C-alpha positions in Angstrom: 22.1 5.7 -18.2 22.8 8.4 -21.3 23.8 7.3 -24.5 26.6 9.3 -26.7 24.9 9.6 -30.6 27.6 6.4 -31.4 25.1 3.8 -29.3 21.9 5.0 -30.4 23.1 4.8 -33.9 24.9 1.4 -33.2 21.2 0.9 -31.7 19.0 1.1 -34.3 21.8 0.0 -36.6 21.6 -3.3 -35.1 18.1 -3.5 -34.2 18.7 -3.5 -30.1 15.6 -2.0 -28.7 15.9 0.3 -25.0 14.3 -2.6 -23.4 17.2 -5.1 -24.7 19.6 -2.8 -23.2 17.7 -2.1 -20.0 17.6 -6.3 -19.6 21.3 -6.5 -20.6 22.3 -3.8 -18.0 20.2 -5.3 -14.8 20.7 -9.1 -15.4 23.9 -9.5 -17.2 27.7 -9.8 -16.6 30.2 -7.4 -16.1 33.7 -7.0 -17.2 36.7 -5.1 -17.6 36.9 -4.0 -20.7 40.0 -1.6 -22.8 40.4 1.9 -21.3 38.7 1.2 -17.7 35.6 0.8 -19.3 33.1 -2.3 -18.0 31.8 -4.7 -21.3 28.0 -6.1 -20.3 27.3 -9.9 -21.5 23.8 -11.5 -21.8 24.5 -15.0 -23.2 23.0 -18.4 -22.4 23.7 -18.6 -19.0 21.8 -14.9 -18.1 19.0 -16.0 -20.2 18.2 -19.1 -19.2 19.0 -18.1 -14.9 16.7 -15.1 -16.1 14.5 -17.5 -17.9 14.3 -19.5 -14.4 13.9 -16.6 -11.7 10.7 -15.6 -14.5 9.1 -19.5 -14.1 9.9 -19.1 -10.4 8.5 -16.2 -9.8 5.2 -17.3 -12.3 4.6 -19.9 -10.2 4.1 -18.2 -7.0 2.2 -15.8 -8.7 -0.8 -19.5 -9.6 0.0 -20.4 -5.5 -0.4 -16.2 -4.6 -4.2 -16.7 -6.0 -7.1 -15.9 -3.8 -4.9 -15.5 -0.4 -6.2 -12.8 2.0 -4.1 -11.7 4.5 -5.9 -9.4 7.3 -3.3 -6.4 8.2 -3.9 -4.2 11.3 -1.8 -1.0 12.5 1.4 -3.1 10.3 1.2 -6.4 11.7 0.0 -9.5 10.2 -2.8 -10.8 11.9 -4.0 -13.9 10.0 -3.9 -15.4 6.4 -6.7 -17.3 4.2 -7.1 -18.8 1.6 -10.8 -17.8 -0.6 -12.8 -19.4 -3.0 
């Protein structure tokens, strides 16, 4: 997404990094704004939902450790855990 000079200046003044901008745009709630624009809001609910999703993903990562999958010609033949 392109930034206007005004938006870039305001981001610098308000310590809003491109990483923060990416989070707000990807996980925020879109609402209609004046003039046909859209407003994207990332508040407490959005933050809690994102943290819950990340915790679930971390849990799955932990459970996936030492898992092996045997694949041949795009078909999963078997799975097992190694020690």
